[in-house]
Structure formats: structure tokens, C-alpha cells
C-alpha positions, 0 to 999 in steps of 0.5 A: 421264433424269428417272428418273436425277435422282430415283434419284440423289437417293435415293442422296444422301438415304440416304448423308446419313443414313449420314453423320449416323449415323457423325457421331453415333457419332464424337461418342459415342466416349468416352460410357460405355455408348454403342452405335453405330448402323448404317444398313441400305439396301434397293433400291427396285424397281417392277414395270412393265407387261409387255413385250407384251400376252401371255397369259402376262404373269403370268409374272414373266419376261414383266415388266420390273423397274425400279429406283427407287433406294435407301431406308433399311431400318432404323437399328439399335443394335449391342449388341456389348460395349464394353471394361470400364474399371476405376474402382474406384468401388463404385457403378460397375457394368458388365454383362460379357456379355449383358443390361440392367438394368431401371429406372423411367423418369420417366413410370413406364414401364420403361427399360433400360440397360447399367449405369453409375454408380449413386446412393443417393437421399434415400430410400435406394434404388438409382438410376442417375446420373439418379435413375431407380429400379433395378428391383426396388427395392433399399433401401440406406439412408442410413447404409451404410458399404459396398455390394458388388454381386456377380457374381450380382446380390446387393447386400450392404450393411454399416451403420455399426453392423453387423459383417457385411453383409446382403443388401439385394436382388438385381439382375436382368438382362433380355434381348430377342429382337432388341436391335437393334430397341430404341428409344434414348432417350438417356443410354444408355437404351432401350425395347422395341419390337414388333420387339425383343419383351418383356423376358425376365428372369433372374439374372446368370450364368444362361440366357446372361446376363452377370455384374455387375462392380462398380468397372467402366464399360463403354466405348463400342463405337465403333471409330474406324478402322471409323467413319472408313472408313465415313465415307469410303465414304459421302462418296464414294458421295454424291459419285458420286450428285452426279456422276450428277445433273450428268450427267443434267442435262447430257443434258437440256440437250443434248436441249433445245438440239437444235432450236436 
């Protein structure tokens, strides 16, 4: 019965993590570019001693496998595409399809995002809303009259005294073998991990990569109905584990009172 207490406790812990993840998803339902998280569970099983001391106890059939509860297998980001919302702002960029835009983080490392609102810094270079330089570095200039970002990544800039636009550079997109294993940094930015693999670069619209959409923002991919149903299921599972602990506690109390 003491095992029941610890097994139910693992269920409470994992369901609490599931509720926390769903709460974060719901809190970011209106955050542009946000990707929802999902908790995956795994059962905890241990191999007990063999039933009897037999010569063939190496056979798995001669052993008792005991469940020890549930654990968290992974907390992954789900990179299904969100709805593209038209803003008509020329510095808003969304990726229609697969891919990430590489930027230089504050510590000099590479970080990756799904677009968003871009800016032109004091030196005339293209950055994201937080001032992180987009890679490869694209110099727009301070006197640009118009900036056009085409679907294939080409950035066309027309100066105040220019009759036609010039190509200032070209945005590249990256993809990963397992994007669900990317490390979330906040502000819809991610870093690669060992499980995600290294970034693979390509031109927008080629090798399965998406295209760029100027004047659009990618909305969060959180589905309110799915999250609310998941929240109710996690809450009920948590309550069930609490009742298991209460039942095990009552049985232990009965055992302690047998000799009274």
C-alpha cells in the first residue's frame, strides 16, 4: 500500500506539469509566433526478483515486472503553422510553411525565430523587434524610402533619391531534423540542441522550405478548445491520483487499528 502512495504521487507530479504547460499555452494564445508545448508521459517499470529460483530465471517470462508510476518523457514544442494575419506593415514578416530565420543572439550565438516585426537599427542593418541582427547581415540604410521582401527572400530597397529598387541581400531559411527538440528561449526564439540537430540552410521555396510573406504576422498555433479539453482531462487525472492516495491512507489506517 505504501507503493500506491508513491505511484499516485508520480501521477500528481506529472499531471501538475501538464496543467502548467497548458496554462502557459493559454496565456500565450495571442502571442504572435508562439508555439504550444506538449508534455509526453512514459510509464516507470522495474524488474523485480524472479518468482522462484529457477534455472531459467533469465527468461523474461519468469520475472515479475512491477509498475512504479508515470514519468515525464519530454516537453516538446509543436511547430504546426499558425494562421497568417495580414497587417499591411512592410516590416512584418511571416514564414508560410516550414523554416526559421537565423539571428545573432545577445551572446553572439545563433538563435532562430519564425519571423515577426523587423526593425532597422542605428547602423542601417535589418534586425528583429529586439534588435538582434538577422543573418546574413543585410544593410538597408537609414534613408530607405521603401523595403520590399519578396517570397524567395530577396530584400529590395529603394532609397530616397533612387528611381528603382536595388537588392540589398537575401534572407535564408533554416530547418532541423527534429524541430520539436529545439530549446525555447522566450520571445518566440529557439536554439538547437543535440536532439534537434544542426541547422540546415536553404533558399525560401526550395528543398521543402516555406516562403516569406511581407505584411503578415504568424499567430499563435494554440487551439483554445483543444487546450481546455486537455486542461479538464489533466485536472480529472490529478483528482483521481489524489483519491488513490486517500484510499491507500485509509487502508493503512485500518491496518494500524487491527490490534486495538
